[in-house]
C-alpha positions in Angstrom: 66.2 95.7 185.2 64.7 98.9 183.4 63.8 101.3 180.0 67.2 102.0 178.9 69.1 98.7 180.3 67.1 96.6 178.2 68.3 98.7 174.7 71.2 98.4 175.7 71.5 94.7 175.9 69.2 95.2 172.7 72.8 96.5 170.3 73.2 99.9 168.5 70.1 101.6 167.4 69.5 102.0 163.7 72.1 104.9 162.4 74.3 102.2 163.3 73.0 99.3 161.2 73.1 101.3 158.8 76.6 102.8 158.4 78.3 99.8 156.7 75.6 100.0 154.0 76.4 103.8 153.2 79.5 103.1 152.2 79.2 100.1 150.4 77.0 101.7 148.1 79.5 105.4 148.1 82.3 102.8 148.2 79.8 101.3 144.3 79.5 104.4 143.2 82.6 105.1 142.7 83.6 102.2 141.2 80.9 102.9 138.6 82.2 106.6 138.1 85.5 105.5 137.4 84.3 102.7 135.7 82.9 105.8 133.4 86.0 107.8 133.2 88.0 104.2 132.4 85.5 104.7 129.2 85.1 108.1 128.0 88.8 108.1 128.1 89.2 104.8 125.7 85.9 106.0 124.0 88.3 109.3 123.5 90.8 107.7 122.0 88.8 106.0 119.6 87.1 109.6 118.3 91.0 110.5 117.9 92.3 107.5 116.0 89.3 107.2 114.0 89.7 111.1 113.4 93.2 110.2 112.1 92.2 107.4 110.0 89.0 108.8 107.9 92.0 111.8 107.3 94.8 109.9 106.2 92.3 108.1 103.9 91.1 111.1 102.8 95.0 111.8 101.4 95.4 109.4 99.6 91.9 108.4 98.0 90.8 105.9 99.6 87.2 105.1 100.2 86.8 102.2 102.0 90.0 103.9 104.6 87.3 107.1 104.6 84.2 104.9 105.8 85.8 103.1 108.2 88.0 105.9 110.5 84.6 107.7 109.9 82.8 105.0 111.5 85.1 104.5 114.2 84.5 107.6 114.7 80.8 108.0 115.6 80.4 104.4 117.6 83.2 106.3 119.7 81.1 109.7 119.0 78.3 107.0 120.8 79.6 105.3 123.4 80.4 108.8 124.7 77.2 110.4 125.0 75.1 107.0 125.6 74.2 107.6 129.1 74.8 103.4 129.6 76.5 102.0 126.3 75.2 98.7 124.9 77.5 96.2 125.8 77.7 95.3 121.8 78.0 98.6 120.7 81.1 99.0 122.7 82.4 95.9 121.0 81.3 97.1 118.2 83.6 100.2 118.4 86.7 97.8 119.6 86.8 96.1 117.0 86.2 99.5 114.5 89.2 101.2 116.3 91.6 98.3 115.6 90.9 97.9 112.3 91.7 102.3 112.7 94.3 101.6 113.9 96.0 98.9 112.2 94.9 101.5 108.6 96.8 104.0 110.1 99.9 102.0 111.0 99.9 100.2 107.2 99.7 104.4 106.2 102.0 105.3 108.1 104.5 102.9 107.5 104.3 103.3 103.6 105.5 107.3 102.5 106.7 107.5 99.4 109.7 107.0 98.2 111.8 110.0 96.1 112.1 107.8 92.8 114.0 110.3 90.3 114.3 107.7 87.2 112.7 104.0 85.4 114.5 101.7 88.1 117.5 99.2 87.0 114.6 96.4 88.0 113.0 94.8 90.9 114.0 96.4 94.3 116.4 92.8 95.5 114.5 92.1 98.3 111.5 91.5 95.3 113.3 89.8 93.3 112.0 86.3 92.4 108.2 87.1 94.8 105.1 88.3 94.2 105.5 91.3 95.1 106.9 92.4 91.9 106.3 92.9 87.5 108.4 94.3 85.5 108.4 94.5 81.3 111.2 96.8 80.4 112.8 96.5 77.1 115.6 95.1 78.4 114.4 91.2 78.0 114.6 91.8 82.2 110.6 91.3 82.7 108.8 89.6 85.8 105.3 89.2 86.2 103.0 86.2 87.8 101.2 83.7 85.0 100.3 87.0 83.0 97.2 87.6 80.2 99.5 87.3 76.9 101.3 88.6 75.8 102.7 90.4 79.1 106.1 89.5 77.9 107.7 92.5 75.7 106.8 96.2 76.2 104.5 98.1 73.8 105.8 99.7 70.7 105.0 101.8 68.2 106.0 104.8 66.0 104.0 107.0 67.5 105.4 111.0 68.8 106.3 110.8 72.5 104.0 113.1 73.3 100.6 111.6 72.0 102.1 108.4 73.9 102.4 110.5 77.4 99.4 111.6 76.5 98.0 108.0 76.7 99.4 106.6 79.5 98.0 110.5 81.5 94.7 109.7 79.7 95.0 105.8 81.7 95.5 107.9 85.3 92.1 109.5 84.9 90.3 107.1 84.3 91.3 105.2 87.6 89.8 106.3 91.3 91.5 108.1 93.0 93.3 105.8 95.1 96.2 106.4 91.7 98.0 109.2 91.9 101.0 111.2 89.6 103.9 111.4 92.9 106.2 112.9 89.4 106.2 113.6 86.5 108.9 114.1 84.0 108.8 115.1 81.0 110.8 113.4 77.2 114.2 116.3 76.5 113.1 118.0 73.8 117.3 116.9 73.0 117.5 113.4 73.4 114.4 111.2 73.1 116.4 108.0 73.6 118.8 108.9 76.3 115.4 111.0 78.1 112.7 110.6 77.6 109.8 110.8 79.7 109.1 109.1 83.6 106.0 108.8 85.6 105.9 107.6 89.1 101.8 106.8 90.2 101.1 105.0 93.9 98.4 102.8 93.6 95.9 101.8 97.2 94.4 99.0 97.3 91.2 99.4 98.8 90.5 97.4 101.7 93.0 97.9 103.3 95.2 100.5 101.9 98.4 99.2 100.5 99.5 101.3 98.4 102.3 99.9 95.9 104.5 102.0 93.4 103.9 102.2 90.1 106.1 103.6 87.1 106.1 104.6 83.4 109.1 104.9 81.0 108.5 106.3 77.8 111.2 107.3 75.6 112.4 106.7 72.0 114.3 103.0 70.8 115.1 102.2 67.4 112.6 104.9 65.5 109.8 103.5 67.6 108.2 104.4 71.1 109.0 102.1 73.8 106.7 101.9 77.2 108.4 100.3 79.9 105.8 99.5 83.0 107.3 97.7 86.6 104.8 97.8 89.4 105.8 96.7 93.3 104.8 97.1 97.0 106.0 98.8 99.7 105.2 96.8 102.4 105.0 92.5 102.8 105.6 90.2 99.4 103.3 89.6 98.0 100.0 91.1 96.2 98.0 88.8 95.4 99.1 89.3 91.0 97.3 93.3 91.2 100.4 95.1 90.0 101.1 92.3 86.7 97.4 93.2 86.7 98.2 96.7 86.5 101.0 96.8 83.8 98.0 93.7 81.5 95.3 96.9 82.2 98.2 99.4 80.9 99.2 97.8 78.1 96.0 96.5 77.6 95.3 100.3 76.6 97.7 101.6 75.0 96.9 98.7 71.8 93.1 99.4 72.5 94.3 103.7 71.4 96.4 102.5 69.5 94.0 100.3 67.4 91.4 103.7 67.8 93.8 105.4 65.9 91.6 104.9 62.4 88.5 106.5 64.6 88.4 109.7 66.4 90.9 110.1 68.7 93.3 107.1 69.8 96.8 107.3 69.1 98.2 108.6 66.1 100.5 106.3 64.3 103.7 109.5 62.7 106.4 108.0 60.6 109.0 108.0 63.8 109.2 108.0 66.4 110.1 112.2 67.8 
């Protein structure tokens, strides 16, 4: 038997046997590229989501929301730039992106309403729930386990301009999460029928939920009367936030009235005007 026939009997040479290995390697490389492209697309989506959340939270003065958006953006940047992203980094970016998405949805679903005057009562969907707290001169007060006294509005013989100044001062003392959306000054002709009105947006720190806070101040029977109503925009429960906010404003006004004898404060007047 010749040497050529022996070689043929042994089967294909080394070049033929290496073909399946090259095809397998090429397939694995292609799959790796596809996984990397998918990871990059997810990271770019997370980048956009984090940036959108940071901008939306910044517009409402929500510092925690800005931090979450910035952290989401940073984590996504790391997953894009790193050649081999650790699993914990990918998991962290995914968790942050979900949190940022929830915050962004809450922000987009809580647009500022257009309210012209102090509401006549709590909205129908929030009456008898934990989503609205009201203190009004008509006796239609709604609250839960309030710190006393919260059943009656603030009343004092004072100038409406002084009362208005104290209400605006309370707003200024709050964080950037409290923003005045509408400020209607009292009418110069009829201080009772045409009193002043403030519509304030208050945003919670953790989830960025927005509450509408309405403040009315007018003359009634020779006294300046301040009425308050706080209500949430989403959901049915506010964990008592609006009740505590009403109580904080009333406490601020009473403290200002008590300090009238000292420097500053809310001075008394012979009659409201």
